[in-house]
N, C-alpha and C positions, 0 to 999 in steps of 0.2 A: 410084166410091166416093161415099157420101153425104157432105156437108159436115162432119158431126160427126166422122165418122172421120178425115177429112183434118185438121181442126182438131186433134184428138187427137194425131195423128202430128206435127203441126207443133210442138205442145208438147214432145213427146218429142225432137225435133230440136233445138230451141232450148235445151232443158235439157242435152242432150248437148254441143252446141257451147259453152255457157257453161261447163259443167264442165270441158271440155278447155281452154278459154282460161284459166280460173281456175287450172288446174294447170301449163300450160306457161309462161304469162307471167312468173310470178315466177321460174321457172328461167332463162329468158332474160335477165331483168333482172339476176340475181345473176351470171350468167356474164359479162355485159357490164361490170358495175361492180366485180367482185371484183378485187384484185390478182393478176397473172399472173406472180409471181417464181418462177423455178426455183432452189431452193436445195437443196443435197445433203441437209439435213436432211429435206426434204419428200420424198425418195425412200426414206426408212427406214420400216420396218414401222410403228414407232410414232412419233409426233411429240412425245413426252413429254420427249424428251432422254435417255432411257435408251437405251443401245446394246443392241439385241437379241442374244441369245445362244441357241445351240441351234436345234433345228428348230421351226418354227411348227405343225407338224402334231402333235397328240397324241391318243392313243386313250383314250376315255373308256369307263368300265364302263356296260353296257347298263341296270343298274338306275337310273341317273340319268334316262334316257330313260323308263323304265317309270313311275317315280316322277312325273315331269313329265306324262306322258300321263294317268295316273290323276287327278291333280290337275286337268288341264284338263277331262276328262270330268265329274268331279263338280262342278266349279265351274260349268259350263255347264249342268248339270242342275239345280243349285240356283237358278239365274237363274229358272226356271220357277216357283219358289215365290212370288216377288214379285206377278205378276199375279194369281195365285190368291188371295193374302192381301188384296189390294186390293178384290177383288169377292166375298170369301167370304160376307158376310152375305146377298148377293143370291142366291147359288147354291144355298144350302140344304144338307141333309144328304148328298144324292147326291154333290155335289162333295167333301164332306169324306171320304167313303169312297173316292172315286176318288183323292184325294190321298193317303190311307193306303195304297192299292195302289201308287202311284207311289213313295212312301217305302219301301215293303217291297221294291220292285225295286231301289231304290238301295242298301238295306241288304244285300240278297243280293249285289249287286255289290261292295260295299265288303268283305263277309266274303269273297268270292271272292279279291279282290285281296290281302286281308290273308293269307289261308291260302296264297297262291302266292308270298308274300314280296315283292310288288311295292311295299309300303309301308316296307320296311327301306331306310334311307338308306345304310348301309355293310355 
């Protein structure tokens, strides 16, 4: 391999090792320094002092998951508006019309979710 490729992979390796060390060393330090007392309260489901009652497993309505999923999808899509707005003046009219198409697709998706009832909370 040419030296540049080896040097590039060396950078990747060093970056990976440093990343792993920066993630693992604090965990080891906390494990070594943290108090290791075994109290009965620590074995409870909650450490708030409130005695848990009933089952921990509860079934939720699927609408909550659909609402959260629709929120995440549109939230991520709206993130793409910021870089476009930063360079809008340099891009010209073509970028404006492309963004209109993008927003139209978002509005169609929003109308579809609304019509299917995915935005109804209860």
